[in-house]
All heavy atoms as TSV, in Angstrom:
chain	resi	resn	atom	element	x	y	z
A	1	MET	N	N	-10.400	7.315	46.144
A	1	MET	CA	C	-9.723	6.532	45.137
A	1	MET	C	C	-10.448	5.208	44.891
A	1	MET	O	O	-10.492	4.738	43.767
A	1	MET	CB	C	-8.275	6.296	45.599
A	1	MET	CG	C	-7.380	5.802	44.531
A	1	MET	SD	S	-7.144	7.085	43.321
A	1	MET	CE	C	-5.909	6.377	42.345
A	2	THR	N	N	-10.994	4.654	45.941
A	2	THR	CA	C	-11.706	3.392	45.776
A	2	THR	C	C	-12.992	3.579	44.987
A	2	THR	O	O	-13.426	2.662	44.286
A	2	THR	CB	C	-12.040	2.760	47.145
A	2	THR	OG1	O	-12.810	3.672	47.902
A	2	THR	CG2	C	-10.776	2.386	47.882
A	3	VAL	N	N	-13.584	4.781	45.066
A	3	VAL	CA	C	-14.794	5.062	44.293
A	3	VAL	C	C	-14.458	5.060	42.805
A	3	VAL	O	O	-15.236	4.559	41.979
A	3	VAL	CB	C	-15.399	6.419	44.723
A	3	VAL	CG1	C	-16.582	6.778	43.862
A	3	VAL	CG2	C	-15.794	6.378	46.189
A	4	PHE	N	N	-13.308	5.570	42.484
A	4	PHE	CA	C	-12.870	5.602	41.091
A	4	PHE	C	C	-12.734	4.185	40.532
A	4	PHE	O	O	-13.243	3.876	39.452
A	4	PHE	CB	C	-11.533	6.354	40.988
A	4	PHE	CG	C	-10.931	6.336	39.620
A	4	PHE	CD1	C	-11.464	7.117	38.599
A	4	PHE	CD2	C	-9.834	5.539	39.348
A	4	PHE	CE1	C	-10.908	7.104	37.333
A	4	PHE	CE2	C	-9.266	5.522	38.089
A	4	PHE	CZ	C	-9.810	6.304	37.080
A	5	PHE	N	N	-12.062	3.300	41.248
A	5	PHE	CA	C	-11.879	1.928	40.779
A	5	PHE	C	C	-13.194	1.151	40.778
A	5	PHE	O	O	-13.415	0.292	39.931
A	5	PHE	CB	C	-10.829	1.207	41.618
A	5	PHE	CG	C	-9.439	1.711	41.366
A	5	PHE	CD1	C	-8.706	2.300	42.379
A	5	PHE	CD2	C	-8.865	1.603	40.111
A	5	PHE	CE1	C	-7.433	2.768	42.147
A	5	PHE	CE2	C	-7.582	2.062	39.865
A	5	PHE	CZ	C	-6.860	2.654	40.886
A	6	LYS	N	N	-14.068	1.479	41.709
A	6	LYS	CA	C	-15.373	0.817	41.751
A	6	LYS	C	C	-16.195	1.213	40.528
A	6	LYS	O	O	-16.878	0.381	39.915
A	6	LYS	CB	C	-16.105	1.200	43.031
A	6	LYS	CG	C	-17.367	0.422	43.267
A	6	LYS	CD	C	-17.982	0.770	44.610
A	6	LYS	CE	C	-19.255	-0.029	44.825
A	6	LYS	NZ	N	-19.867	0.314	46.114
A	7	THR	N	N	-16.103	2.479	40.134
A	7	THR	CA	C	-16.803	2.951	38.941
A	7	THR	C	C	-16.246	2.280	37.691
A	7	THR	O	O	-16.997	1.879	36.803
A	7	THR	CB	C	-16.681	4.484	38.814
A	7	THR	OG1	O	-17.182	5.072	40.008
A	7	THR	CG2	C	-17.451	5.005	37.635
A	8	LEU	N	N	-14.925	2.152	37.624
A	8	LEU	CA	C	-14.315	1.463	36.484
A	8	LEU	C	C	-14.758	0.009	36.411
A	8	LEU	O	O	-15.008	-0.523	35.331
A	8	LEU	CB	C	-12.791	1.533	36.569
A	8	LEU	CG	C	-12.132	2.861	36.248
A	8	LEU	CD1	C	-10.622	2.743	36.385
A	8	LEU	CD2	C	-12.493	3.317	34.857
A	9	ARG	N	N	-14.849	-0.637	37.562
A	9	ARG	CA	C	-15.254	-2.036	37.592
A	9	ARG	C	C	-16.715	-2.193	37.178
A	9	ARG	O	O	-17.066	-3.114	36.437
A	9	ARG	CB	C	-15.044	-2.612	38.991
A	9	ARG	CG	C	-15.250	-4.116	39.040
A	9	ARG	CD	C	-15.081	-4.659	40.419
A	9	ARG	NE	N	-16.212	-4.201	41.229
A	9	ARG	CZ	C	-16.249	-4.200	42.548
A	9	ARG	NH1	N	-15.197	-4.614	43.223
A	9	ARG	NH2	N	-17.299	-3.794	43.205
A	10	ASN	N	N	-17.569	-1.272	37.584
A	10	ASN	CA	C	-18.995	-1.381	37.272
A	10	ASN	C	C	-19.308	-0.971	35.836
A	10	ASN	O	O	-20.276	-1.454	35.264
A	10	ASN	CB	C	-19.820	-0.529	38.243
A	10	ASN	CG	C	-19.835	-1.118	39.631
A	10	ASN	OD1	O	-19.588	-2.303	39.818
A	10	ASN	ND2	N	-20.101	-0.277	40.617
A	11	HIS	N	N	-18.525	-0.075	35.273
A	11	HIS	CA	C	-18.801	0.442	33.923
A	11	HIS	C	C	-17.607	0.202	33.009
A	11	HIS	O	O	-17.136	1.101	32.323
A	11	HIS	CB	C	-19.123	1.940	33.989
A	11	HIS	CG	C	-20.261	2.273	34.889
A	11	HIS	ND1	N	-21.558	1.998	34.561
A	11	HIS	CD2	C	-20.300	2.863	36.118
A	11	HIS	CE1	C	-22.354	2.398	35.533
A	11	HIS	NE2	N	-21.617	2.918	36.494
A	12	TRP	N	N	-17.117	-1.012	32.950
A	12	TRP	CA	C	-15.906	-1.300	32.200
A	12	TRP	C	C	-16.117	-1.177	30.698
A	12	TRP	O	O	-15.203	-0.813	29.971
A	12	TRP	CB	C	-15.353	-2.669	32.569
A	12	TRP	CG	C	-16.232	-3.824	32.166
A	12	TRP	CD1	C	-17.228	-4.367	32.897
A	12	TRP	CD2	C	-16.184	-4.532	30.944
A	12	TRP	NE1	N	-17.817	-5.385	32.204
A	12	TRP	CE2	C	-17.203	-5.512	30.999
A	12	TRP	CE3	C	-15.393	-4.443	29.807
A	12	TRP	CZ2	C	-17.431	-6.387	29.957
A	12	TRP	CZ3	C	-15.625	-5.322	28.766
A	12	TRP	CH2	C	-16.635	-6.277	28.849
A	13	LYS	N	N	-17.329	-1.440	30.209
A	13	LYS	CA	C	-17.575	-1.333	28.766
A	13	LYS	C	C	-17.540	0.131	28.326
A	13	LYS	O	O	-16.971	0.461	27.285
A	13	LYS	CB	C	-18.923	-1.950	28.408
A	13	LYS	CG	C	-18.974	-3.447	28.546
A	13	LYS	CD	C	-20.358	-3.976	28.211
A	13	LYS	CE	C	-20.474	-5.443	28.501
A	13	LYS	NZ	N	-21.830	-5.948	28.295
A	14	LYS	N	N	-18.158	0.989	29.121
A	14	LYS	CA	C	-18.141	2.419	28.796
A	14	LYS	C	C	-16.728	2.982	28.912
A	14	LYS	O	O	-16.315	3.825	28.100
A	14	LYS	CB	C	-19.080	3.182	29.721
A	14	LYS	CG	C	-20.537	2.861	29.507
A	14	LYS	CD	C	-21.406	3.611	30.484
A	14	LYS	CE	C	-22.862	3.202	30.325
A	14	LYS	NZ	N	-23.716	3.871	31.300
A	15	THR	N	N	-15.979	2.506	29.887
A	15	THR	CA	C	-14.602	2.963	30.055
A	15	THR	C	C	-13.747	2.533	28.868
A	15	THR	O	O	-12.955	3.321	28.338
A	15	THR	CB	C	-14.017	2.387	31.361
A	15	THR	OG1	O	-14.851	2.770	32.449
A	15	THR	CG2	C	-12.615	2.885	31.594
A	16	THR	N	N	-13.925	1.292	28.419
A	16	THR	CA	C	-13.167	0.790	27.273
A	16	THR	C	C	-13.525	1.559	26.010
A	16	THR	O	O	-12.652	1.950	25.231
A	16	THR	CB	C	-13.435	-0.713	27.076
A	16	THR	OG1	O	-13.126	-1.394	28.286
A	16	THR	CG2	C	-12.601	-1.260	25.952
A	17	ALA	N	N	-14.827	1.807	25.798
A	17	ALA	CA	C	-15.257	2.560	24.621
A	17	ALA	C	C	-14.716	3.990	24.667
A	17	ALA	O	O	-14.257	4.528	23.651
A	17	ALA	CB	C	-16.775	2.572	24.526
A	18	GLY	N	N	-14.757	4.611	25.823
A	18	GLY	CA	C	-14.229	5.970	25.969
A	18	GLY	C	C	-12.735	6.038	25.725
A	18	GLY	O	O	-12.237	6.965	25.089
A	19	LEU	N	N	-12.022	5.033	26.215
A	19	LEU	CA	C	-10.573	4.990	26.008
A	19	LEU	C	C	-10.232	4.808	24.530
A	19	LEU	O	O	-9.310	5.450	24.010
A	19	LEU	CB	C	-9.958	3.869	26.840
A	19	LEU	CG	C	-8.447	3.776	26.844
A	19	LEU	CD1	C	-7.841	5.022	27.452
A	19	LEU	CD2	C	-8.013	2.547	27.616
A	20	CYS	N	N	-10.988	3.943	23.849
A	20	CYS	CA	C	-10.772	3.751	22.409
A	20	CYS	C	C	-11.059	5.038	21.634
A	20	CYS	O	O	-10.312	5.409	20.728
A	20	CYS	CB	C	-11.646	2.622	21.885
A	20	CYS	SG	S	-11.129	0.999	22.457
A	21	LEU	N	N	-12.138	5.698	21.992
A	21	LEU	CA	C	-12.493	6.954	21.328
A	21	LEU	C	C	-11.444	8.029	21.584
A	21	LEU	O	O	-11.070	8.774	20.678
A	21	LEU	CB	C	-13.870	7.422	21.804
A	21	LEU	CG	C	-14.458	8.625	21.098
A	21	LEU	CD1	C	-14.700	8.318	19.622
A	21	LEU	CD2	C	-15.759	9.038	21.765
A	22	LEU	N	N	-10.957	8.094	22.798
A	22	LEU	CA	C	-9.922	9.071	23.145
A	22	LEU	C	C	-8.628	8.789	22.399
A	22	LEU	O	O	-7.962	9.715	21.909
A	22	LEU	CB	C	-9.685	9.034	24.653
A	22	LEU	CG	C	-9.119	10.272	25.306
A	22	LEU	CD1	C	-10.062	11.449	25.120
A	22	LEU	CD2	C	-8.898	10.009	26.777
A	23	THR	N	N	-8.267	7.514	22.273
A	23	THR	CA	C	-7.058	7.138	21.544
A	23	THR	C	C	-7.185	7.475	20.069
A	23	THR	O	O	-6.258	8.035	19.466
A	23	THR	CB	C	-6.792	5.629	21.712
A	23	THR	OG1	O	-6.702	5.338	23.102
A	23	THR	CG2	C	-5.511	5.225	21.027
A	24	TRP	N	N	-8.324	7.152	19.476
A	24	TRP	CA	C	-8.547	7.463	18.063
A	24	TRP	C	C	-8.524	8.975	17.831
A	24	TRP	O	O	-7.933	9.457	16.868
A	24	TRP	CB	C	-9.886	6.895	17.596
A	24	TRP	CG	C	-10.209	7.262	16.191
A	24	TRP	CD1	C	-9.744	6.694	15.055
A	24	TRP	CD2	C	-11.056	8.343	15.763
A	24	TRP	NE1	N	-10.248	7.327	13.955
A	24	TRP	CE2	C	-11.065	8.348	14.365
A	24	TRP	CE3	C	-11.816	9.290	16.448
A	24	TRP	CZ2	C	-11.785	9.263	13.630
A	24	TRP	CZ3	C	-12.542	10.209	15.714
A	24	TRP	CH2	C	-12.524	10.183	14.318
A	25	GLY	N	N	-9.151	9.740	18.715
A	25	GLY	CA	C	-9.159	11.192	18.584
A	25	GLY	C	C	-7.765	11.786	18.681
A	25	GLY	O	O	-7.411	12.712	17.951
A	26	GLY	N	N	-6.959	11.255	19.581
A	26	GLY	CA	C	-5.578	11.728	19.697
A	26	GLY	C	C	-4.768	11.423	18.453
A	26	GLY	O	O	-3.974	12.251	17.996
A	27	HIS	N	N	-4.965	10.253	17.891
A	27	HIS	CA	C	-4.265	9.879	16.652
A	27	HIS	C	C	-4.702	10.773	15.501
A	27	HIS	O	O	-3.879	11.208	14.690
A	27	HIS	CB	C	-4.548	8.405	16.337
A	27	HIS	CG	C	-3.790	7.897	15.164
A	27	HIS	ND1	N	-4.302	7.864	13.900
A	27	HIS	CD2	C	-2.524	7.413	15.076
A	27	HIS	CE1	C	-3.396	7.370	13.081
A	27	HIS	NE2	N	-2.320	7.090	13.759
A	28	TRP	N	N	-5.982	11.078	15.420
A	28	TRP	CA	C	-6.505	11.950	14.367
A	28	TRP	C	C	-5.937	13.361	14.515
A	28	TRP	O	O	-5.514	13.978	13.532
A	28	TRP	CB	C	-8.030	11.974	14.444
A	28	TRP	CG	C	-8.662	12.820	13.404
A	28	TRP	CD1	C	-8.851	12.522	12.090
A	28	TRP	CD2	C	-9.197	14.146	13.587
A	28	TRP	NE1	N	-9.475	13.564	11.456
A	28	TRP	CE2	C	-9.697	14.573	12.343
A	28	TRP	CE3	C	-9.305	14.987	14.688
A	28	TRP	CZ2	C	-10.284	15.814	12.178
A	28	TRP	CZ3	C	-9.897	16.222	14.516
A	28	TRP	CH2	C	-10.377	16.616	13.261
A	29	LEU	N	N	-5.900	13.878	15.752
A	29	LEU	CA	C	-5.335	15.213	15.975
A	29	LEU	C	C	-3.847	15.253	15.656
A	29	LEU	O	O	-3.350	16.244	15.123
A	29	LEU	CB	C	-5.567	15.645	17.421
A	29	LEU	CG	C	-6.941	16.193	17.727
A	29	LEU	CD1	C	-7.068	16.471	19.222
A	29	LEU	CD2	C	-7.226	17.449	16.937
A	30	TYR	N	N	-3.125	14.193	15.975
A	30	TYR	CA	C	-1.706	14.140	15.656
A	30	TYR	C	C	-1.493	14.162	14.145
A	30	TYR	O	O	-0.574	14.816	13.641
A	30	TYR	CB	C	-1.067	12.892	16.265
A	30	TYR	CG	C	0.402	12.767	15.965
A	30	TYR	CD1	C	1.326	13.634	16.544
A	30	TYR	CD2	C	0.871	11.794	15.095
A	30	TYR	CE1	C	2.673	13.522	16.263
A	30	TYR	CE2	C	2.215	11.680	14.810
A	30	TYR	CZ	C	3.110	12.550	15.400
A	30	TYR	OH	O	4.448	12.447	15.108
A	31	GLY	N	N	-2.358	13.471	13.399
A	31	GLY	CA	C	-2.277	13.498	11.941
A	31	GLY	C	C	-2.530	14.898	11.393
A	31	GLY	O	O	-1.855	15.343	10.462
A	32	LYS	N	N	-3.525	15.596	11.965
A	32	LYS	CA	C	-3.790	16.972	11.541
A	32	LYS	C	C	-2.582	17.864	11.829
A	32	LYS	O	O	-2.237	18.735	11.027
A	32	LYS	CB	C	-5.018	17.531	12.266
A	32	LYS	CG	C	-6.302	16.863	11.891
A	32	LYS	CD	C	-6.661	17.204	10.481
A	32	LYS	CE	C	-7.981	17.891	10.448
A	32	LYS	NZ	N	-8.405	18.216	9.100
A	33	HIS	N	N	-1.945	17.656	12.977
A	33	HIS	CA	C	-0.780	18.447	13.345
A	33	HIS	C	C	0.374	18.214	12.366
A	33	HIS	O	O	1.036	19.160	11.924
A	33	HIS	CB	C	-0.358	18.086	14.770
A	33	HIS	CG	C	0.930	18.700	15.206
A	33	HIS	ND1	N	1.062	20.050	15.435
A	33	HIS	CD2	C	2.150	18.159	15.447
A	33	HIS	CE1	C	2.309	20.312	15.800
A	33	HIS	NE2	N	2.982	19.171	15.815
A	34	CYS	N	N	0.611	16.946	12.016
A	34	CYS	CA	C	1.685	16.628	11.065
A	34	CYS	C	C	1.398	17.212	9.687
A	34	CYS	O	O	2.301	17.716	9.020
A	34	CYS	CB	C	1.870	15.112	10.967
A	34	CYS	SG	S	2.599	14.393	12.435
A	35	ASP	N	N	0.133	17.167	9.253
A	35	ASP	CA	C	-0.246	17.771	7.971
A	35	ASP	C	C	-0.011	19.276	7.994
A	35	ASP	O	O	0.462	19.851	7.015
A	35	ASP	CB	C	-1.715	17.499	7.659
A	35	ASP	CG	C	-1.964	16.052	7.301
A	35	ASP	OD1	O	-0.990	15.324	7.039
A	35	ASP	OD2	O	-3.150	15.654	7.295
A	36	ASN	N	N	-0.326	19.907	9.116
A	36	ASN	CA	C	-0.126	21.344	9.245
A	36	ASN	C	C	1.360	21.694	9.160
A	36	ASN	O	O	1.740	22.660	8.493
A	36	ASN	CB	C	-0.715	21.838	10.566
A	36	ASN	CG	C	-0.686	23.342	10.680
A	36	ASN	OD1	O	-0.666	24.053	9.691
A	36	ASN	ND2	N	-0.675	23.828	11.906
A	37	LEU	N	N	2.201	20.908	9.815
A	37	LEU	CA	C	3.648	21.157	9.741
A	37	LEU	C	C	4.171	20.987	8.324
A	37	LEU	O	O	5.018	21.762	7.871
A	37	LEU	CB	C	4.387	20.215	10.694
A	37	LEU	CG	C	4.209	20.468	12.181
A	37	LEU	CD1	C	4.975	19.426	12.976
A	37	LEU	CD2	C	4.660	21.861	12.558
A	38	LEU	N	N	3.668	19.971	7.624
A	38	LEU	CA	C	4.092	19.730	6.245
A	38	LEU	C	C	3.675	20.880	5.333
A	38	LEU	O	O	4.463	21.354	4.513
A	38	LEU	CB	C	3.504	18.416	5.749
A	38	LEU	CG	C	3.929	17.950	4.369
A	38	LEU	CD1	C	5.424	17.658	4.374
A	38	LEU	CD2	C	3.157	16.719	3.980
A	39	ARG	N	N	2.449	21.350	5.488
A	39	ARG	CA	C	1.976	22.481	4.677
A	39	ARG	C	C	2.755	23.750	4.979
A	39	ARG	O	O	3.086	24.518	4.082
A	39	ARG	CB	C	0.487	22.712	4.928
A	39	ARG	CG	C	-0.387	21.713	4.262
A	39	ARG	CD	C	-1.850	22.118	4.366
A	39	ARG	NE	N	-2.693	21.062	3.885
A	39	ARG	CZ	C	-3.309	20.182	4.648
A	39	ARG	NH1	N	-3.195	20.249	5.953
A	39	ARG	NH2	N	-4.060	19.234	4.129
A	40	ARG	N	N	3.046	23.975	6.257
A	40	ARG	CA	C	3.802	25.172	6.641
A	40	ARG	C	C	5.201	25.142	6.029
A	40	ARG	O	O	5.684	26.155	5.501
A	40	ARG	CB	C	3.901	25.262	8.156
A	40	ARG	CG	C	4.631	26.518	8.608
A	40	ARG	CD	C	4.721	26.584	10.099
A	40	ARG	NE	N	3.382	26.690	10.671
A	40	ARG	CZ	C	3.116	26.525	11.957
A	40	ARG	NH1	N	4.086	26.241	12.795
A	40	ARG	NH2	N	1.887	26.640	12.402
A	41	ALA	N	N	5.852	23.983	6.052
A	41	ALA	CA	C	7.192	23.857	5.467
A	41	ALA	C	C	7.139	24.070	3.957
A	41	ALA	O	O	8.019	24.720	3.386
A	41	ALA	CB	C	7.779	22.487	5.788
A	42	ALA	N	N	6.103	23.565	3.298
A	42	ALA	CA	C	5.979	23.746	1.848
A	42	ALA	C	C	5.747	25.210	1.511
A	42	ALA	O	O	6.300	25.721	0.532
A	42	ALA	CB	C	4.836	22.889	1.317
A	43	CYS	N	N	4.943	25.896	2.304
A	43	CYS	CA	C	4.691	27.323	2.049
A	43	CYS	C	C	5.959	28.153	2.269
A	43	CYS	O	O	6.248	29.075	1.502
A	43	CYS	CB	C	3.576	27.837	2.947
A	43	CYS	SG	S	1.938	27.273	2.464
A	44	GLN	N	N	6.709	27.828	3.306
A	44	GLN	CA	C	7.948	28.562	3.552
A	44	GLN	C	C	8.964	28.308	2.446
A	44	GLN	O	O	9.687	29.220	2.046
A	44	GLN	CB	C	8.528	28.161	4.910
A	44	GLN	CG	C	7.743	28.709	6.068
A	44	GLN	CD	C	8.261	28.219	7.408
A	44	GLN	OE1	O	9.105	27.323	7.457
A	44	GLN	NE2	N	7.739	28.783	8.477
A	45	GLU	N	N	9.003	27.107	1.926
A	45	GLU	CA	C	9.911	26.802	0.824
A	45	GLU	C	C	9.471	27.517	-0.448
A	45	GLU	O	O	10.303	27.988	-1.222
A	45	GLU	CB	C	9.955	25.294	0.591
A	45	GLU	CG	C	10.951	24.881	-0.464
A	45	GLU	CD	C	10.980	23.376	-0.640
A	45	GLU	OE1	O	10.579	22.653	0.275
A	45	GLU	OE2	O	11.422	22.941	-1.722
A	46	ALA	N	N	8.173	27.612	-0.659
A	46	ALA	CA	C	7.670	28.285	-1.855
A	46	ALA	C	C	7.920	29.785	-1.794
A	46	ALA	O	O	8.079	30.428	-2.827
A	46	ALA	CB	C	6.178	28.008	-2.016
A	47	GLN	N	N	7.969	30.361	-0.606
A	47	GLN	CA	C	8.222	31.793	-0.481
A	47	GLN	C	C	9.679	32.132	-0.791
A	47	GLN	O	O	9.986	33.251	-1.172
A	47	GLN	CB	C	7.867	32.273	0.922
A	47	GLN	CG	C	6.380	32.317	1.167
A	47	GLN	CD	C	6.052	32.695	2.590
A	47	GLN	OE1	O	6.935	32.812	3.434
A	47	GLN	NE2	N	4.772	32.885	2.860
A	48	VAL	N	N	10.568	31.181	-0.651
A	48	VAL	CA	C	11.989	31.415	-0.919
A	48	VAL	C	C	12.234	31.526	-2.415
A	48	VAL	O	O	13.039	32.327	-2.865
A	48	VAL	CB	C	12.835	30.269	-0.304
A	48	VAL	CG1	C	14.279	30.381	-0.726
A	48	VAL	CG2	C	12.713	30.290	1.204
A	49	ILE	N	N	11.505	30.744	-3.221
A	49	ILE	CA	C	11.684	30.747	-4.668
A	49	ILE	C	C	11.002	31.978	-5.257
A	49	ILE	O	O	9.823	32.198	-5.020
A	49	ILE	CB	C	11.075	29.475	-5.297
A	49	ILE	CG1	C	11.722	28.226	-4.705
A	49	ILE	CG2	C	11.235	29.484	-6.807
A	49	ILE	CD1	C	11.029	26.946	-5.089
A	50	PRO	N	N	11.717	32.830	-6.023
A	50	PRO	CA	C	11.063	33.979	-6.659
A	50	PRO	C	C	10.035	33.507	-7.684
A	50	PRO	O	O	10.231	32.500	-8.359
A	50	PRO	CB	C	12.197	34.731	-7.343
A	50	PRO	CG	C	13.454	34.094	-6.906
A	50	PRO	CD	C	13.135	32.799	-6.274
A	51	PHE	N	N	8.951	34.244	-7.786
A	51	PHE	CA	C	7.852	33.822	-8.656
A	51	PHE	C	C	8.265	33.804	-10.126
A	51	PHE	O	O	7.828	32.959	-10.888
A	51	PHE	CB	C	6.645	34.749	-8.480
A	51	PHE	CG	C	5.442	34.285	-9.243
A	51	PHE	CD1	C	4.715	33.183	-8.824
A	51	PHE	CD2	C	5.037	34.938	-10.394
A	51	PHE	CE1	C	3.618	32.747	-9.523
A	51	PHE	CE2	C	3.934	34.511	-11.108
A	51	PHE	CZ	C	3.226	33.412	-10.663
A	52	ASN	N	N	9.139	34.720	-10.557
A	52	ASN	CA	C	9.526	34.752	-11.965
A	52	ASN	C	C	10.469	33.607	-12.332
A	52	ASN	O	O	10.700	33.356	-13.495
A	52	ASN	CB	C	10.162	36.097	-12.325
A	52	ASN	CG	C	11.373	36.400	-11.466
A	52	ASN	OD1	O	11.754	35.604	-10.626
A	52	ASN	ND2	N	11.955	37.563	-11.673
A	53	MET	N	N	11.006	32.901	-11.333
A	53	MET	CA	C	11.872	31.756	-11.608
A	53	MET	C	C	11.073	30.471	-11.820
A	53	MET	O	O	11.601	29.492	-12.303
A	53	MET	CB	C	12.848	31.547	-10.449
A	53	MET	CG	C	13.820	32.698	-10.255
A	53	MET	SD	S	14.957	32.881	-11.635
A	53	MET	CE	C	15.927	31.420	-11.426
A	54	ILE	N	N	9.810	30.494	-11.428
A	54	ILE	CA	C	8.977	29.307	-11.566
A	54	ILE	C	C	8.455	29.234	-12.991
A	54	ILE	O	O	7.903	30.188	-13.532
A	54	ILE	CB	C	7.788	29.361	-10.575
A	54	ILE	CG1	C	8.294	29.423	-9.140
A	54	ILE	CG2	C	6.881	28.156	-10.765
A	54	ILE	CD1	C	7.203	29.656	-8.128
A	55	LYS	N	N	8.660	28.096	-13.643
A	55	LYS	CA	C	8.156	27.908	-14.995
A	55	LYS	C	C	6.738	27.364	-14.902
A	55	LYS	O	O	6.520	26.271	-14.374
A	55	LYS	CB	C	9.041	26.942	-15.773
A	55	LYS	CG	C	10.426	27.490	-16.029
A	55	LYS	CD	C	11.245	26.519	-16.830
A	55	LYS	CE	C	12.631	27.094	-17.082
A	55	LYS	NZ	N	13.457	26.181	-17.860
A	56	LEU	N	N	5.807	28.140	-15.390
A	56	LEU	CA	C	4.417	27.716	-15.345
A	56	LEU	C	C	4.091	26.954	-16.613
A	56	LEU	O	O	4.349	27.411	-17.720
A	56	LEU	CB	C	3.493	28.929	-15.208
A	56	LEU	CG	C	3.691	29.773	-13.957
A	56	LEU	CD1	C	2.799	30.999	-14.009
A	56	LEU	CD2	C	3.379	28.946	-12.724
A	57	LYS	N	N	3.516	25.786	-16.449
A	57	LYS	CA	C	3.109	24.980	-17.586
A	57	LYS	C	C	1.625	25.217	-17.840
A	57	LYS	O	O	0.833	25.221	-16.913
A	57	LYS	CB	C	3.335	23.505	-17.302
A	57	LYS	CG	C	4.784	23.135	-17.132
A	57	LYS	CD	C	4.917	21.658	-16.849
A	57	LYS	CE	C	6.377	21.291	-16.635
A	57	LYS	NZ	N	6.520	19.876	-16.313
A	58	PRO	N	N	1.253	25.434	-19.091
A	58	PRO	CA	C	-0.179	25.600	-19.353
A	58	PRO	C	C	-0.899	24.276	-19.146
A	58	PRO	O	O	-0.405	23.212	-19.519
A	58	PRO	CB	C	-0.235	26.032	-20.822
A	58	PRO	CG	C	1.040	25.523	-21.406
A	58	PRO	CD	C	2.050	25.544	-20.292
A	59	THR	N	N	-2.044	24.346	-18.514
A	59	THR	CA	C	-2.821	23.133	-18.307
A	59	THR	C	C	-3.814	22.991	-19.442
A	59	THR	O	O	-4.466	23.950	-19.844
A	59	THR	CB	C	-3.579	23.192	-16.967
A	59	THR	OG1	O	-4.404	24.361	-16.970
A	59	THR	CG2	C	-2.617	23.256	-15.811
A	60	LEU	N	N	-3.898	21.811	-19.976
A	60	LEU	CA	C	-4.811	21.537	-21.061
A	60	LEU	C	C	-6.082	20.953	-20.489
A	60	LEU	O	O	-6.059	19.969	-19.760
A	60	LEU	CB	C	-4.169	20.565	-22.059
A	60	LEU	CG	C	-2.867	21.056	-22.694
A	60	LEU	CD1	C	-2.299	19.956	-23.574
A	60	LEU	CD2	C	-3.110	22.305	-23.498
A	61	SER	N	N	-7.174	21.559	-20.826
A	61	SER	CA	C	-8.454	21.104	-20.318
A	61	SER	C	C	-8.999	20.015	-21.233
A	61	SER	O	O	-9.102	20.198	-22.451
A	61	SER	CB	C	-9.439	22.274	-20.272
A	61	SER	OG	O	-10.698	21.810	-19.901
A	62	PRO	N	N	-9.369	18.874	-20.679
A	62	PRO	CA	C	-9.936	17.819	-21.521
A	62	PRO	C	C	-11.348	18.160	-21.993
A	62	PRO	O	O	-11.866	17.535	-22.900
A	62	PRO	CB	C	-9.944	16.599	-20.594
A	62	PRO	CG	C	-9.986	17.168	-19.230
A	62	PRO	CD	C	-9.234	18.471	-19.305
A	63	PHE	N	N	-11.964	19.168	-21.411
A	63	PHE	CA	C	-13.321	19.548	-21.770
A	63	PHE	C	C	-13.355	20.578	-22.914
A	63	PHE	O	O	-14.396	20.912	-23.423
A	63	PHE	CB	C	-14.069	20.093	-20.563
A	63	PHE	CG	C	-14.109	19.113	-19.427
A	63	PHE	CD1	C	-13.360	19.302	-18.285
A	63	PHE	CD2	C	-14.886	17.972	-19.517
A	63	PHE	CE1	C	-13.395	18.405	-17.241
A	63	PHE	CE2	C	-14.937	17.049	-18.490
A	63	PHE	CZ	C	-14.195	17.269	-17.355
A	64	ARG	N	N	-12.205	21.122	-23.253
A	64	ARG	CA	C	-12.147	22.123	-24.309
A	64	ARG	C	C	-12.214	21.430	-25.675
A	64	ARG	O	O	-11.553	20.426	-25.911
A	64	ARG	CB	C	-10.852	22.916	-24.192
A	64	ARG	CG	C	-10.740	24.019	-25.242
A	64	ARG	CD	C	-9.450	24.742	-25.122
A	64	ARG	NE	N	-9.533	25.599	-23.950
A	64	ARG	CZ	C	-8.551	26.388	-23.560
A	64	ARG	NH1	N	-7.422	26.388	-24.196
A	64	ARG	NH2	N	-8.697	27.146	-22.506
A	65	THR	N	N	-12.983	21.979	-26.564
A	65	THR	CA	C	-13.062	21.420	-27.916
A	65	THR	C	C	-12.303	22.327	-28.871
A	65	THR	O	O	-12.100	23.514	-28.607
A	65	THR	CB	C	-14.514	21.285	-28.382
A	65	THR	OG1	O	-15.110	22.586	-28.367
A	65	THR	CG2	C	-15.301	20.363	-27.473
A	66	ARG	N	N	-11.880	21.796	-30.002
A	66	ARG	CA	C	-11.096	22.595	-30.947
A	66	ARG	C	C	-11.941	23.624	-31.670
A	66	ARG	O	O	-11.447	24.643	-32.094
A	66	ARG	CB	C	-10.444	21.660	-31.963
A	66	ARG	CG	C	-9.413	20.754	-31.352
A	66	ARG	CD	C	-8.821	19.845	-32.421
A	66	ARG	NE	N	-7.964	18.858	-31.808
A	66	ARG	CZ	C	-6.648	18.842	-31.938
A	66	ARG	NH1	N	-6.070	19.736	-32.694
A	66	ARG	NH2	N	-5.940	17.936	-31.351
A	67	GLY	N	N	-13.218	23.360	-31.809
A	67	GLY	CA	C	-14.073	24.280	-32.567
A	67	GLY	C	C	-14.423	25.552	-31.828
A	67	GLY	O	O	-14.715	26.581	-32.425
A	68	SER	N	N	-14.369	25.554	-30.526
A	68	SER	CA	C	-14.792	26.747	-29.797
A	68	SER	C	C	-13.649	27.509	-29.193
A	68	SER	O	O	-12.567	27.139	-29.087
A	68	SER	CB	C	-15.765	26.373	-28.704
A	68	SER	OG	O	-15.176	25.453	-27.811
């Protein structure tokens, strides 16, 4: 156990950088997890609605010209 604390004392900058990187990585993974849950809930909600009940709006392309 004393070897562990001695290593932390001798390499405190690397330990701090590693801890920051680990914290940032955990936060990033948590964000990905929350996005996945949100997408899953949206897909499950979309499966409940019958497709013929959805009113599709035509999208107008700004690149389309009247002559062609």
